[in-house]
C-alpha atoms as an extended CHARMM CRD file, in Angstrom:
* protein
*
        92  EXT
         1         1  VAL       CA            -58.9440000000        3.3480000000      -31.3480000000  PROA      1               0.0000000000
         2         2  HSD       CA            -58.9010000000        4.5300000000      -34.9460000000  PROA      2               0.0000000000
         3         3  GLY       CA            -55.8820000000        3.3040000000      -36.9880000000  PROA      3               0.0000000000
         4         4  PRO       CA            -54.8360000000        6.7110000000      -38.3810000000  PROA      4               0.0000000000
         5         5  PHE       CA            -54.7280000000        8.0250000000      -34.8060000000  PROA      5               0.0000000000
         6         6  VAL       CA            -52.3420000000        5.2000000000      -33.8340000000  PROA      6               0.0000000000
         7         7  PHE       CA            -50.1540000000        6.0950000000      -36.8570000000  PROA      7               0.0000000000
         8         8  ALA       CA            -50.0870000000        9.7790000000      -35.8520000000  PROA      8               0.0000000000
         9         9  LEU       CA            -49.3000000000        8.8600000000      -32.2490000000  PROA      9               0.0000000000
        10        10  ALA       CA            -46.3690000000        6.6570000000      -33.3130000000  PROA      10              0.0000000000
        11        11  VAL       CA            -44.8680000000        9.3350000000      -35.5690000000  PROA      11              0.0000000000
        12        12  GLY       CA            -45.3970000000       11.9750000000      -32.8900000000  PROA      12              0.0000000000
        13        13  LEU       CA            -43.7600000000        9.9180000000      -30.1350000000  PROA      13              0.0000000000
        14        14  VAL       CA            -40.6510000000        9.3690000000      -32.2430000000  PROA      14              0.0000000000
        15        15  ALA       CA            -40.5310000000       13.0630000000      -33.1820000000  PROA      15              0.0000000000
        16        16  LEU       CA            -40.8230000000       14.0810000000      -29.5240000000  PROA      16              0.0000000000
        17        17  ALA       CA            -37.9450000000       11.7570000000      -28.6390000000  PROA      17              0.0000000000
        18        18  GLY       CA            -35.7810000000       14.0820000000      -30.7550000000  PROA      18              0.0000000000
        19        19  PHE       CA            -33.8480000000       11.2410000000      -32.2540000000  PROA      19              0.0000000000
        20        20  ARG       CA            -33.4830000000       12.7550000000      -35.7020000000  PROA      20              0.0000000000
        21        21  GLY       CA            -32.8520000000       16.2550000000      -34.3740000000  PROA      21              0.0000000000
        22        22  ASP       CA            -33.2290000000       18.9390000000      -37.0120000000  PROA      22              0.0000000000
        23        23  ALA       CA            -31.9210000000       16.7440000000      -39.8450000000  PROA      23              0.0000000000
        24        24  ALA       CA            -35.2850000000       16.1790000000      -41.5600000000  PROA      24              0.0000000000
        25        25  ILE       CA            -35.7910000000       17.9260000000      -44.8810000000  PROA      25              0.0000000000
        26        26  ALA       CA            -38.9170000000       16.2000000000      -46.1800000000  PROA      26              0.0000000000
        27        27  TRP       CA            -41.2630000000       13.3280000000      -45.4820000000  PROA      27              0.0000000000
        28        28  LEU       CA            -41.3230000000       11.1270000000      -48.5890000000  PROA      28              0.0000000000
        29        29  GLY       CA            -44.1490000000        8.7940000000      -47.6410000000  PROA      29              0.0000000000
        30        30  VAL       CA            -45.0560000000        5.5570000000      -45.9460000000  PROA      30              0.0000000000
        31        31  ASP       CA            -45.1880000000        1.9950000000      -47.2920000000  PROA      31              0.0000000000
        32        32  GLY       CA            -46.3580000000       -1.3460000000      -45.9940000000  PROA      32              0.0000000000
        33        33  MET       CA            -48.6980000000        0.0220000000      -43.3420000000  PROA      33              0.0000000000
        34        34  ARG       CA            -50.5740000000       -2.8020000000      -41.6380000000  PROA      34              0.0000000000
        35        35  MET       CA            -52.8200000000       -2.7990000000      -38.5890000000  PROA      35              0.0000000000
        36        36  LEU       CA            -52.0910000000       -6.1940000000      -37.0390000000  PROA      36              0.0000000000
        37        37  ALA       CA            -54.2860000000       -6.0770000000      -33.9420000000  PROA      37              0.0000000000
        38        38  PRO       CA            -56.9210000000       -3.7940000000      -32.4460000000  PROA      38              0.0000000000
        39        39  VAL       CA            -55.9180000000       -0.9570000000      -30.1440000000  PROA      39              0.0000000000
        40        40  LYS       CA            -58.3750000000       -0.4030000000      -27.3290000000  PROA      40              0.0000000000
        41        41  ILE       CA            -58.9830000000        2.4810000000      -24.9750000000  PROA      41              0.0000000000
        42        42  ASN       CA            -56.5850000000        2.2330000000      -22.0000000000  PROA      42              0.0000000000
        43        43  ASP       CA            -53.9680000000        0.2690000000      -23.9860000000  PROA      43              0.0000000000
        44        44  THR       CA            -50.4000000000        1.3930000000      -23.3890000000  PROA      44              0.0000000000
        45        45  LEU       CA            -48.4080000000        1.7660000000      -26.5890000000  PROA      45              0.0000000000
        46        46  ARG       CA            -44.7170000000        2.0480000000      -27.3130000000  PROA      46              0.0000000000
        47        47  VAL       CA            -42.8380000000        2.4650000000      -30.5710000000  PROA      47              0.0000000000
        48        48  GLU       CA            -39.6860000000        0.7700000000      -31.8050000000  PROA      48              0.0000000000
        49        49  VAL       CA            -37.8190000000        2.1630000000      -34.8210000000  PROA      49              0.0000000000
        50        50  LEU       CA            -35.2350000000        0.3160000000      -36.8880000000  PROA      50              0.0000000000
        51        51  VAL       CA            -33.2050000000        2.0700000000      -39.5920000000  PROA      51              0.0000000000
        52        52  LYS       CA            -34.0280000000       -0.3320000000      -42.3920000000  PROA      52              0.0000000000
        53        53  GLU       CA            -32.2610000000        1.3440000000      -45.3170000000  PROA      53              0.0000000000
        54        54  THR       CA            -30.1360000000        4.3660000000      -46.1570000000  PROA      54              0.0000000000
        55        55  ARG       CA            -29.5340000000        5.6090000000      -49.6940000000  PROA      55              0.0000000000
        56        56  PRO       CA            -27.3900000000        8.4530000000      -50.9660000000  PROA      56              0.0000000000
        57        57  THR       CA            -28.8170000000       11.1070000000      -53.2380000000  PROA      57              0.0000000000
        58        58  SER       CA            -27.1020000000       13.0640000000      -55.9910000000  PROA      58              0.0000000000
        59        59  ASN       CA            -26.2370000000       15.5870000000      -53.2610000000  PROA      59              0.0000000000
        60        60  PRO       CA            -23.6510000000       13.9840000000      -50.9250000000  PROA      60              0.0000000000
        61        61  ARG       CA            -24.9640000000       16.0860000000      -48.0150000000  PROA      61              0.0000000000
        62        62  LYS       CA            -28.4520000000       14.5250000000      -48.2120000000  PROA      62              0.0000000000
        63        63  GLY       CA            -29.7360000000       10.9760000000      -47.9830000000  PROA      63              0.0000000000
        64        64  VAL       CA            -32.9350000000        8.9610000000      -47.9690000000  PROA      64              0.0000000000
        65        65  HSD       CA            -33.6550000000        6.8820000000      -44.8790000000  PROA      65              0.0000000000
        66        66  ILE       CA            -36.3200000000        4.2340000000      -44.4740000000  PROA      66              0.0000000000
        67        67  TRP       CA            -37.2770000000        3.6310000000      -40.8690000000  PROA      67              0.0000000000
        68        68  GLN       CA            -39.3100000000        0.5810000000      -39.9190000000  PROA      68              0.0000000000
        69        69  TYR       CA            -41.8030000000        1.4970000000      -37.1970000000  PROA      69              0.0000000000
        70        70  THR       CA            -43.3460000000       -1.1480000000      -34.9620000000  PROA      70              0.0000000000
        71        71  VAL       CA            -46.0460000000       -0.1440000000      -32.4810000000  PROA      71              0.0000000000
        72        72  LEU       CA            -46.5430000000       -2.5500000000      -29.5800000000  PROA      72              0.0000000000
        73        73  ASN       CA            -49.1380000000       -2.7170000000      -26.8350000000  PROA      73              0.0000000000
        74        74  GLN       CA            -48.6650000000       -3.4830000000      -23.1520000000  PROA      74              0.0000000000
        75        75  ARG       CA            -48.5670000000       -7.2320000000      -23.9280000000  PROA      75              0.0000000000
        76        76  ASP       CA            -45.7610000000       -6.6800000000      -26.4800000000  PROA      76              0.0000000000
        77        77  GLU       CA            -48.1570000000       -7.5500000000      -29.2950000000  PROA      77              0.0000000000
        78        78  ARG       CA            -47.4410000000       -5.8010000000      -32.5880000000  PROA      78              0.0000000000
        79        79  VAL       CA            -50.4440000000       -3.6490000000      -33.4260000000  PROA      79              0.0000000000
        80        80  LEU       CA            -49.1210000000       -1.5080000000      -36.3010000000  PROA      80              0.0000000000
        81        81  VAL       CA            -46.1170000000       -1.7020000000      -38.6370000000  PROA      81              0.0000000000
        82        82  PHE       CA            -44.9940000000        0.5980000000      -41.4540000000  PROA      82              0.0000000000
        83        83  ASP       CA            -41.9310000000        1.8840000000      -43.3120000000  PROA      83              0.0000000000
        84        84  TYR       CA            -41.4540000000        5.6470000000      -43.0010000000  PROA      84              0.0000000000
        85        85  GLN       CA            -39.3390000000        7.3950000000      -45.6550000000  PROA      85              0.0000000000
        86        86  LEU       CA            -37.4590000000       10.6290000000      -45.0170000000  PROA      86              0.0000000000
        87        87  LEU       CA            -35.0070000000       12.8880000000      -46.8170000000  PROA      87              0.0000000000
        88        88  LEU       CA            -32.3800000000       13.9320000000      -44.2760000000  PROA      88              0.0000000000
        89        89  HSD       CA            -29.3220000000       16.1510000000      -44.0090000000  PROA      89              0.0000000000
        90        90  LEU       CA            -26.2680000000       13.9400000000      -43.4760000000  PROA      90              0.0000000000
        91        91  ARG       CA            -23.4550000000       14.6740000000      -41.0710000000  PROA      91              0.0000000000
        92        92  GLY       CA            -19.9670000000       15.3940000000      -42.2310000000  PROA      92              0.0000000000
């Protein structure tokens, strides 16, 4: 399966989970993207996300988050990793 498709699938699955709600303002980019193993037709994938870093901005109601995505197959092998950067509205 083509690597950019796996990336899009991972981002889409996390978005569908609704875990950031409507807090996203802008996507700032992705760093450290590495395909670690092939993804084959009929593989079952899941995504784990770790909040790796949070930074304030000059506006106290907004912040930059870096989320570390790890995509795993049905054998719990890491197939794709990347750091996803977002500008978010903060609570409070």
